[in-house]
N, C-alpha and C positions, 0 to 999 in steps of 0.2 A: 607511444600510451606503456609499453610493458614488451615482453617476449611475443604476445602472439599478434599485436596490435588490432584485437577488439576488445570490447568492453566486458569486465568481468559482470556477472550475473550470480547473486547467490540469493536461491528461495528457501525457507525455511519455515515449517510450519510446524508449531510445538505447543506445547501443555506449559511448557515451563516458560516464566519470564524471561525477560533479557537484559543485560547490561548495555544502554543507550553509548556509553562512553567507549567501551568495548567494541562493540559492533561499528560505529564510526573509524574507530582506530584500524579494525579488522580489513577495511574496504581502502581507508587513507592510505595504508602501507600497501597497497598493491602496485601504485604508479607513482613515480616521480612526476608525473606530469600533471597531476590533480590541481587546479588552482583554486576549484569551490566546491564543498559538500554543502547539500540541501537535504534539513532530515524533517521526517514528518511523525509523529508521537500520537497515534490514536488511544482514547482512553475509553474506560465505560461510565456512561453517566449515570447520574442516581436518579434521574428522572426519566420517566418513559410515557409517553402519550399523558403527561399530567398526572401520574404515580408516580409515585414510589416504589423502584426499581428494588429488589430482594437480589436479584442475581440474574446472568444471562448466560446463556447455553450456544456455544459455535461448533455446527457441525459441518463437514464437509465427505467429499467425495477426493481421496489423494490423487490419483493418477488424472482424473481432470485438473482439479485445482493445480499442480504444479503444471500442467501442459498450458493452462489459460494463463499465467502467469509470467509464464516464459515465452508463452507469445506476444502477453503484454512487454515485455521486455523489450523483445526483438524489436517490436514497432515503434516502442520510444526511441532506441538505437538508431531508427532508420530516420526519425523525423528530426534529433536533436545529436549533438556531438557527443557522447559520453564517454566516460573511463570506466564507470561502473555503476553498477545498481544493485541494492543489497533490500529483500524484502522479509520482513518475518510476522509471521502471522498467528497468533495463539488460536488455540481451540480450545473445548469443555468448557467447564464451569468458570464462569470470572465474574468477578464480584465489583462494584461501585470503585471507582479510583484507580482500579487496576490498569493495567498497559493489553491494548488488543492486538497494535500493529504500529510497527516501526518501518519506514520509509527513507531508504538512504540514497542519495542519488550524487555521485561525481562525477565531474566535468573541469576542463580548464577554464571556462568562464562561468559566473555565476549565473546569466541569462539562460545558458542553456541548461543548468540543473536546475532552477526554479520552473522552466517551461516544463519540461521533463515530469519535475515532481508534482505538478499539478494536473496535464495528462494522466500519470499514473495511479493519483489517486481517485480521478473521476472513475475512470474505468475499474480500479480497483473496487471500490465501493458498489459499481453497480451491474459488472462483468464477471467478478470470479465467483465461483461456486463455494459460495461460503452461506448456511442457514442458521439464523440465530433466533433465537427463542427468547423471550425476555419473562421473566415470573415476576411480578410484582406481588402487593397484597391482595389484589384481587385477583388472582389466578395466572395462567399463562398466553403465551400468543407468538405467533411468527410474526417477525418484522418483514413488509415490505418495502418494496423499493417507493421512494418518495418523489414526488414531480418534479421537487427541486432536482433531486440527481439523474433523471430524463434531461430535465433543460441544463446540466452541466455539459451533458456529453453533447448536446446539440451544438456546441461552440466549436469542438474538434474537427465535426462534418463540413460545417464551416467552414473552416479553417481550409481544410482539402479541397473543397470545392470553390473558393474564392481565394487563390494564392496572389494576394496583389506583390 
């Protein structure tokens, strides 16, 4: 895998946008054993609860956020054989079609990368301490967790309790 035989985790919380190709290459160049890279790019949608979105503001508590994301990466690496994980999440004021989050997962085989990516995004969306406020033409409101997001987490608990 590399010098340390441990997966490489990169966690970056920032205001600035990111270059997807550059970030993939940064992770890819850390190991010659990588055979698969899966990436997920999250964008700001222009609609919020059927209303036109003007912008979104994302806040976080830095120490807590990095700890939760690091713990999440550690958990993923115990479930799948991974070469590396890179999570970039933007904060501050974001406008429709701007990038919010980039998740890159590297492994020897694609199945490991796809599984870990789904797991990481499900927990990132529900458990990472980011607070999002949407401003529309009708005012501002904080985004609450959706029932669908809660249901997505249940499948990972089922996998733990029902290991066929």
